[in-house]
C-alpha positions as CSV (number, residue, x, y, z in Angstrom):
1,X,-7.0,15.2,17.8
2,X,-3.5,15.9,16.3
3,X,-2.5,15.2,12.7
4,X,-0.5,12.2,13.7
5,X,-3.4,10.8,15.7
6,X,-5.6,11.1,12.6
7,X,-2.9,9.5,10.4
8,X,-2.7,6.5,12.7
9,X,-6.4,6.2,13.0
10,X,-6.9,6.1,9.2
11,X,-4.0,3.7,8.8
12,X,-5.6,1.4,11.3
13,X,-8.9,1.4,9.4
14,X,-7.1,0.6,6.2
15,X,-5.2,-2.3,7.8
16,X,-8.4,-3.6,9.2
17,X,-9.8,-3.5,5.7
18,X,-7.2,-5.9,4.4
19,X,-4.3,-3.7,3.3
20,X,-0.8,-4.3,4.6
21,X,0.7,-1.5,6.6
22,X,3.0,-0.3,3.9
23,X,0.0,0.2,1.5
24,X,-2.1,1.8,4.3
25,X,0.6,4.3,5.1
26,X,1.0,5.1,1.4
27,X,-2.7,5.9,1.2
28,X,-2.5,8.0,4.4
29,X,0.3,10.0,2.9
30,X,-2.0,11.0,0.1
31,X,-5.0,11.7,2.4
32,X,-2.7,14.0,4.4
33,X,-1.7,16.0,1.4
34,X,-5.3,16.1,0.1
35,X,-7.0,17.2,3.3
36,X,-4.8,16.7,6.4
37,X,-6.7,13.4,7.0
38,X,-9.8,15.4,7.8
39,X,-13.1,13.6,6.8
40,X,-14.8,17.0,6.3
41,X,-13.2,19.9,4.6
42,X,-12.7,23.0,6.9
43,X,-13.1,26.4,5.3
44,X,-13.5,27.0,1.5
45,X,-13.7,23.9,-0.6
46,X,-11.7,23.4,-3.7
47,X,-14.3,23.1,-6.5
48,X,-16.6,21.4,-4.1
49,X,-14.2,18.7,-3.1
50,X,-14.7,17.0,0.3
51,X,-13.5,14.2,2.4
52,X,-10.2,12.5,3.2
53,X,-9.3,12.1,-0.4
54,X,-11.1,15.2,-1.7
55,X,-13.8,13.5,-3.8
56,X,-15.8,15.7,-6.0
57,X,-18.7,15.7,-8.4
58,X,-19.9,12.2,-9.2
59,X,-17.3,10.5,-7.0
60,X,-18.5,12.6,-4.0
61,X,-22.1,11.7,-4.8
62,X,-21.1,8.1,-5.0
63,X,-19.5,8.2,-1.6
64,X,-22.6,9.7,0.0
65,X,-24.9,7.2,-1.8
66,X,-22.8,4.2,-0.8
67,X,-22.8,5.3,2.8
68,X,-26.5,6.0,2.8
69,X,-27.2,2.5,1.4
70,X,-25.3,1.0,4.2
71,X,-26.8,3.2,6.9
72,X,-23.4,4.9,7.6
73,X,-22.5,8.5,8.2
74,X,-20.4,9.6,5.2
75,X,-18.6,12.2,7.3
76,X,-16.9,9.7,9.5
77,X,-13.3,8.7,8.8
78,X,-14.1,5.0,9.2
79,X,-16.8,5.2,6.5
80,X,-14.6,7.0,4.1
81,X,-11.7,4.6,4.6
82,X,-14.1,1.7,3.8
83,X,-15.4,3.5,0.7
84,X,-11.8,4.3,-0.4
85,X,-10.9,0.6,-0.4
86,X,-14.2,-0.3,-2.1
87,X,-13.7,2.3,-4.8
88,X,-10.1,1.2,-5.5
89,X,-11.2,-2.5,-5.7
90,X,-14.1,-1.6,-8.1
91,X,-12.5,1.0,-10.4
92,X,-8.7,0.5,-10.2
93,X,-8.2,-3.3,-10.2
94,X,-4.4,-3.2,-11.0
95,X,-3.8,-0.7,-8.2
96,X,-5.9,-2.7,-5.8
97,X,-3.9,-5.9,-6.5
98,X,-0.7,-3.9,-6.0
99,X,-1.9,-2.4,-2.7
100,X,-3.1,-5.7,-1.4
101,X,0.2,-7.4,-2.2
102,X,2.2,-4.7,-0.5
103,X,5.5,-5.8,-2.0
104,X,6.6,-2.5,-3.6
105,X,8.4,0.2,-1.7
106,X,6.3,2.8,0.1
107,X,7.5,5.5,-2.3
108,X,6.2,3.6,-5.3
109,X,2.9,2.8,-3.7
110,X,2.4,6.4,-2.6
111,X,3.1,7.7,-6.2
112,X,0.8,5.2,-7.8
113,X,-2.1,6.2,-5.5
114,X,-1.4,9.8,-6.3
115,X,-1.3,9.5,-10.1
116,X,-3.7,6.7,-10.6
117,X,-6.3,7.3,-7.9
118,X,-6.0,11.0,-7.0
119,X,-4.8,12.4,-10.3
120,X,-4.1,16.0,-9.0
121,X,-2.8,18.8,-11.1
122,X,0.9,18.8,-11.5
123,X,1.4,22.0,-9.5
124,X,-0.5,20.6,-6.6
125,X,0.8,17.0,-6.5
126,X,3.7,17.6,-4.1
127,X,4.7,13.9,-4.4
128,X,7.7,14.4,-2.1
129,X,5.4,15.7,0.7
130,X,3.0,12.7,0.2
131,X,5.9,10.3,0.5
132,X,7.2,12.1,3.6
133,X,3.8,11.8,5.2
134,X,3.6,8.1,4.3
135,X,7.0,7.4,5.8
136,X,6.1,9.2,9.0
137,X,2.8,7.3,9.3
138,X,4.6,4.0,8.7
139,X,7.2,4.8,11.3
140,X,4.6,5.9,13.8
141,X,2.6,2.7,13.3
142,X,5.7,0.7,13.8
143,X,6.5,2.5,17.0
144,X,10.0,3.5,15.9
145,X,11.8,6.6,14.6
146,X,12.2,7.4,11.0
147,X,15.1,5.8,9.2
148,X,16.6,9.1,8.0
149,X,14.9,9.0,4.7
150,X,15.9,5.5,3.7
151,X,13.5,3.4,1.7
152,X,11.0,1.6,3.9
153,X,11.5,-2.2,4.1
154,X,9.4,-4.5,1.9
155,X,6.2,-5.5,3.7
156,X,4.4,-8.7,2.6
157,X,0.9,-9.6,3.4
158,X,0.5,-13.2,4.5
159,X,0.8,-14.5,8.1
160,X,3.7,-16.7,6.9
161,X,5.7,-13.6,5.8
162,X,5.2,-12.1,9.2
163,X,6.6,-15.2,10.8
164,X,9.6,-15.2,8.5
165,X,10.2,-11.5,9.3
166,X,10.1,-12.5,13.0
167,X,12.6,-15.3,12.3
168,X,14.9,-12.8,10.7
169,X,14.8,-10.6,13.9
170,X,15.6,-13.7,15.9
171,X,18.6,-14.4,13.8
172,X,19.8,-10.9,14.3
173,X,19.4,-11.4,18.1
174,X,21.7,-14.4,17.7
175,X,24.4,-12.4,16.1
176,X,23.4,-12.7,12.4
177,X,24.4,-9.4,10.7
178,X,21.3,-7.1,10.2
179,X,20.8,-6.1,6.6
180,X,18.1,-4.3,4.6
181,X,16.5,-6.7,2.1
182,X,15.8,-5.1,-1.3
183,X,12.9,-5.9,-3.6
184,X,14.9,-8.1,-5.9
185,X,16.1,-10.4,-3.1
186,X,13.1,-10.4,-0.7
187,X,12.0,-13.9,-1.5
188,X,15.5,-15.3,-1.5
189,X,16.2,-13.7,1.9
190,X,13.0,-15.4,3.3
191,X,14.2,-18.8,2.1
192,X,17.7,-18.2,3.6
193,X,16.1,-17.3,6.9
194,X,14.0,-20.5,6.9
195,X,17.0,-22.7,6.1
196,X,19.2,-21.0,8.7
197,X,16.5,-21.3,11.3
198,X,16.1,-25.0,10.6
199,X,19.9,-25.5,11.2
200,X,19.7,-23.5,14.4
201,X,16.8,-25.6,15.7
202,X,18.7,-28.8,15.1
203,X,22.0,-27.5,16.5
204,X,21.1,-25.2,19.4
205,X,20.0,-26.4,22.8
206,X,17.8,-23.5,23.6
207,X,14.8,-22.5,21.5
208,X,14.6,-19.2,19.5
209,X,12.2,-16.8,21.1
210,X,10.8,-13.7,19.3
211,X,9.3,-10.8,21.3
212,X,6.0,-9.9,19.7
213,X,3.0,-7.7,20.6
214,X,1.6,-10.5,22.7
215,X,4.8,-11.5,24.5
216,X,7.6,-14.0,23.7
217,X,6.7,-16.6,21.1
218,X,8.9,-19.6,20.4
219,X,9.6,-20.4,16.7
220,X,9.5,-24.2,16.4
221,X,8.3,-25.0,12.9
222,X,10.8,-24.1,10.1
223,X,8.8,-26.1,7.6
224,X,5.8,-23.9,8.1
225,X,8.0,-20.9,7.7
226,X,9.3,-22.3,4.4
227,X,5.8,-22.9,3.2
228,X,4.8,-19.3,4.2
229,X,7.8,-17.9,2.2
230,X,6.7,-19.9,-0.9
231,X,3.1,-18.5,-0.4
232,X,4.5,-15.0,-0.4
233,X,6.3,-15.8,-3.6
234,X,3.0,-16.8,-5.1
235,X,1.5,-13.5,-3.9
236,X,4.3,-11.6,-5.5
237,X,3.8,-13.4,-8.8
238,X,0.1,-12.4,-8.7
239,X,1.0,-8.8,-8.1
240,X,3.5,-8.8,-11.0
241,X,0.9,-10.4,-13.3
242,X,-1.6,-7.7,-12.4
243,X,1.0,-5.0,-13.1
244,X,1.8,-6.5,-16.5
245,X,-1.9,-6.6,-17.3
246,X,-2.2,-2.9,-16.4
247,X,0.7,-2.1,-18.8
248,X,-1.1,-4.0,-21.6
249,X,-4.3,-2.1,-21.0
250,X,-2.5,1.2,-21.0
251,X,-0.8,0.3,-24.3
252,X,-4.2,-0.6,-25.8
253,X,-5.7,2.7,-24.6
254,X,-2.8,4.7,-26.2
255,X,-3.3,2.8,-29.5
256,X,-7.0,3.6,-29.4
257,X,-6.4,7.3,-28.8
258,X,-3.8,7.3,-31.6
259,X,-6.2,5.6,-34.0
260,X,-8.9,8.2,-33.2
261,X,-6.6,11.1,-33.9
262,X,-5.7,9.6,-37.3
263,X,-9.4,9.2,-38.1
264,X,-10.1,12.8,-37.1
265,X,-7.2,14.0,-39.2
266,X,-8.5,12.2,-42.2
267,X,-11.9,13.7,-41.7
268,X,-10.4,17.1,-41.4
269,X,-8.5,16.6,-44.7
270,X,-11.7,15.6,-46.5
271,X,-13.5,18.7,-45.2
272,X,-10.7,20.9,-46.5
273,X,-10.8,19.2,-49.9
């Protein structure tokens, strides 16, 4: 099996586990850098690390125990993908919310998995390589060529967002100018799509048809698309709230460390006296 085949297989498992494709590809980018998406390390192991994400010590033991309790083979990619998502949800709640929302650029998601979940040494991080692998995986899963290094489009998670994205493609087919929607205008763009689609449905004689994986599908309910866009806005708000909470927790941790250092300094001064 080629590297690309392994990348696509792992991305597929992560999508099945509930992550949007952009988050799955970001994770695959990290697994590629860590162990070339191999579930078992070939050759010498780095300080006993093993698996897709190079778990070691207690985390590797945790993987094996979790798999054993579920009657699974820990050496299989599918098992490790499921454990990876379980571990993120259990131990990295802010990151989990971010990955499940899938509203950030693929570069940001890849970097956050690297520095929050993997935590490699600086000299071995190779963030640029991880991002390149993530982009390649995303493009391969989309069945289209890479965009020449441009930032991947925002991918949202709900079924309604997928419908709105399909509507946007339909508008382009009707002559609407294709543009790339940035993070700050994603929700506004979805609302514009729904409004424009509603006008088309009332003014045009022929229905809008979008070619999807299961064939042509007519889009006939602009109100449903509008509700879906609003649901995506709610998902975005949840992700932002989780991110803010993560910042608060980090500030509290820094304050605690600073207080401990001051206390140790005082104790040292007393010893010197």
